[in-house]
C-alpha atoms as an extended CHARMM CRD file, in Angstrom:
* protein
*
        70  EXT
         1         1  MET       CA            123.0000000000      100.0700000000       91.1220000000  PROA      1               0.0000000000
         2         2  ILE       CA            122.7090000000       96.4900000000       90.9680000000  PROA      2               0.0000000000
         3         3  VAL       CA            124.2070000000       96.1290000000       94.6960000000  PROA      3               0.0000000000
         4         4  ASP       CA            121.6790000000       98.5470000000       95.5560000000  PROA      4               0.0000000000
         5         5  ILE       CA            118.8070000000       97.0670000000       94.4300000000  PROA      5               0.0000000000
         6         6  PHE       CA            120.0910000000       93.5850000000       95.6400000000  PROA      6               0.0000000000
         7         7  LEU       CA            120.6370000000       95.7120000000       99.6180000000  PROA      7               0.0000000000
         8         8  VAL       CA            117.2060000000       96.7410000000       99.2600000000  PROA      8               0.0000000000
         9         9  THR       CA            115.4110000000       93.7700000000       98.2520000000  PROA      9               0.0000000000
        10        10  PHE       CA            117.5420000000       92.0350000000      101.5380000000  PROA      10              0.0000000000
        11        11  PHE       CA            116.4060000000       94.5520000000      103.3520000000  PROA      11              0.0000000000
        12        12  MET       CA            113.1090000000       94.0590000000      102.6350000000  PROA      12              0.0000000000
        13        13  TRP       CA            112.8060000000       90.4480000000      103.2750000000  PROA      13              0.0000000000
        14        14  VAL       CA            114.2370000000       91.2480000000      106.5150000000  PROA      14              0.0000000000
        15        15  VAL       CA            111.5950000000       93.5040000000      107.3410000000  PROA      15              0.0000000000
        16        16  ALA       CA            108.9700000000       90.8810000000      105.9360000000  PROA      16              0.0000000000
        17        17  VAL       CA            110.1540000000       88.1460000000      107.9110000000  PROA      17              0.0000000000
        18        18  CYS       CA            110.3010000000       90.1130000000      111.3620000000  PROA      18              0.0000000000
        19        19  ALA       CA            106.8710000000       91.0770000000      110.6530000000  PROA      19              0.0000000000
        20        20  PHE       CA            105.0920000000       87.9720000000      109.8350000000  PROA      20              0.0000000000
        21        21  ALA       CA            106.9360000000       85.6410000000      112.2480000000  PROA      21              0.0000000000
        22        22  PRO       CA            104.5730000000       85.9250000000      114.9130000000  PROA      22              0.0000000000
        23        23  LEU       CA            101.3660000000       84.9220000000      112.5690000000  PROA      23              0.0000000000
        24        24  GLY       CA            103.5030000000       82.1900000000      111.8170000000  PROA      24              0.0000000000
        25        25  TYR       CA            104.2680000000       81.0600000000      115.0840000000  PROA      25              0.0000000000
        26        26  PHE       CA            100.6160000000       81.7110000000      115.8370000000  PROA      26              0.0000000000
        27        27  ILE       CA            100.0380000000       79.1030000000      112.9310000000  PROA      27              0.0000000000
        28        28  TYR       CA            102.4080000000       76.8360000000      113.8510000000  PROA      28              0.0000000000
        29        29  MET       CA            100.8930000000       76.5640000000      117.4010000000  PROA      29              0.0000000000
        30        30  TYR       CA             97.3330000000       76.4750000000      116.3740000000  PROA      30              0.0000000000
        31        31  THR       CA             98.0590000000       73.2180000000      114.2680000000  PROA      31              0.0000000000
        32        32  MET       CA            100.2070000000       71.3370000000      116.7290000000  PROA      32              0.0000000000
        33        33  LYS       CA             97.4580000000       71.7290000000      119.0220000000  PROA      33              0.0000000000
        34        34  SER       CA             95.1350000000       69.7550000000      117.0490000000  PROA      34              0.0000000000
        35        35  GLY       CA             92.8890000000       73.1650000000      116.4700000000  PROA      35              0.0000000000
        36        36  GLU       CA             93.0330000000       74.4220000000      120.2250000000  PROA      36              0.0000000000
        37        37  PRO       CA             95.1850000000       77.8490000000      119.7830000000  PROA      37              0.0000000000
        38        38  PHE       CA             95.3570000000       78.6330000000      123.2930000000  PROA      38              0.0000000000
        39        39  GLY       CA             95.2810000000       74.5240000000      125.1040000000  PROA      39              0.0000000000
        40        40  ASP       CA             92.7270000000       72.9920000000      126.8440000000  PROA      40              0.0000000000
        41        41  THR       CA             89.8520000000       75.9180000000      127.4580000000  PROA      41              0.0000000000
        42        42  GLU       CA             86.4140000000       75.4540000000      128.9190000000  PROA      42              0.0000000000
        43        43  PRO       CA             83.8280000000       76.6390000000      127.0130000000  PROA      43              0.0000000000
        44        44  HSD       CA             82.4490000000       80.4250000000      127.6970000000  PROA      44              0.0000000000
        45        45  GLY       CA             79.7770000000       80.2010000000      130.7980000000  PROA      45              0.0000000000
        46        46  ASP       CA             80.4730000000       76.8640000000      132.0860000000  PROA      46              0.0000000000
        47        47  SER       CA             82.3790000000       78.3820000000      134.9470000000  PROA      47              0.0000000000
        48        48  GLU       CA             81.5760000000       80.7490000000      137.7080000000  PROA      48              0.0000000000
        49        49  SER       CA             83.6330000000       83.8110000000      138.2980000000  PROA      49              0.0000000000
        50        50  LYS       CA             84.4070000000       85.9600000000      141.3150000000  PROA      50              0.0000000000
        51        51  VAL       CA             83.5640000000       89.0520000000      139.5210000000  PROA      51              0.0000000000
        52        52  LEU       CA             80.2570000000       87.7840000000      138.2460000000  PROA      52              0.0000000000
        53        53  GLU       CA             79.3540000000       86.5430000000      141.6900000000  PROA      53              0.0000000000
        54        54  VAL       CA             79.7950000000       89.9480000000      143.3420000000  PROA      54              0.0000000000
        55        55  VAL       CA             78.0190000000       91.7880000000      140.1070000000  PROA      55              0.0000000000
        56        56  GLY       CA             75.1250000000       89.3610000000      140.6180000000  PROA      56              0.0000000000
        57        57  LEU       CA             75.1660000000       89.9720000000      144.1870000000  PROA      57              0.0000000000
        58        58  ALA       CA             75.3230000000       93.8780000000      143.4360000000  PROA      58              0.0000000000
        59        59  ILE       CA             72.1620000000       93.6600000000      141.1140000000  PROA      59              0.0000000000
        60        60  HSD       CA             69.8140000000       91.2930000000      143.1890000000  PROA      60              0.0000000000
        61        61  ALA       CA             70.6860000000       93.7720000000      146.0880000000  PROA      61              0.0000000000
        62        62  LEU       CA             70.2050000000       96.8620000000      144.3360000000  PROA      62              0.0000000000
        63        63  LYS       CA             66.8070000000       95.3360000000      142.8880000000  PROA      63              0.0000000000
        64        64  LYS       CA             65.5420000000       94.1070000000      146.2060000000  PROA      64              0.0000000000
        65        65  GLY       CA             66.4700000000       97.7880000000      147.7450000000  PROA      65              0.0000000000
        66        66  LEU       CA             64.4270000000       99.4860000000      144.4390000000  PROA      66              0.0000000000
        67        67  ILE       CA             62.0380000000       97.2160000000      143.9000000000  PROA      67              0.0000000000
        68        68  GLY       CA             60.9250000000       95.1030000000      146.8890000000  PROA      68              0.0000000000
        69        69  GLY       CA             61.7630000000       97.6440000000      149.7780000000  PROA      69              0.0000000000
        70        70  LYS       CA             62.8150000000       94.9350000000      152.2270000000  PROA      70              0.0000000000
């Protein structure tokens, strides 16, 4: 009976460690890089993207075709 309780407790700890290991690793990496979890990243909107450029050209062409007529 006591052995069963210890086995269940042991396996519960194993499952808990496996479940929370990724969270612990993320917290560890976050604190290692002085509050930058993913390294040096640029702020949003500072760099141009090819996708945004193509979408902007498509919207401009659509507006020119529907509104401007030229």
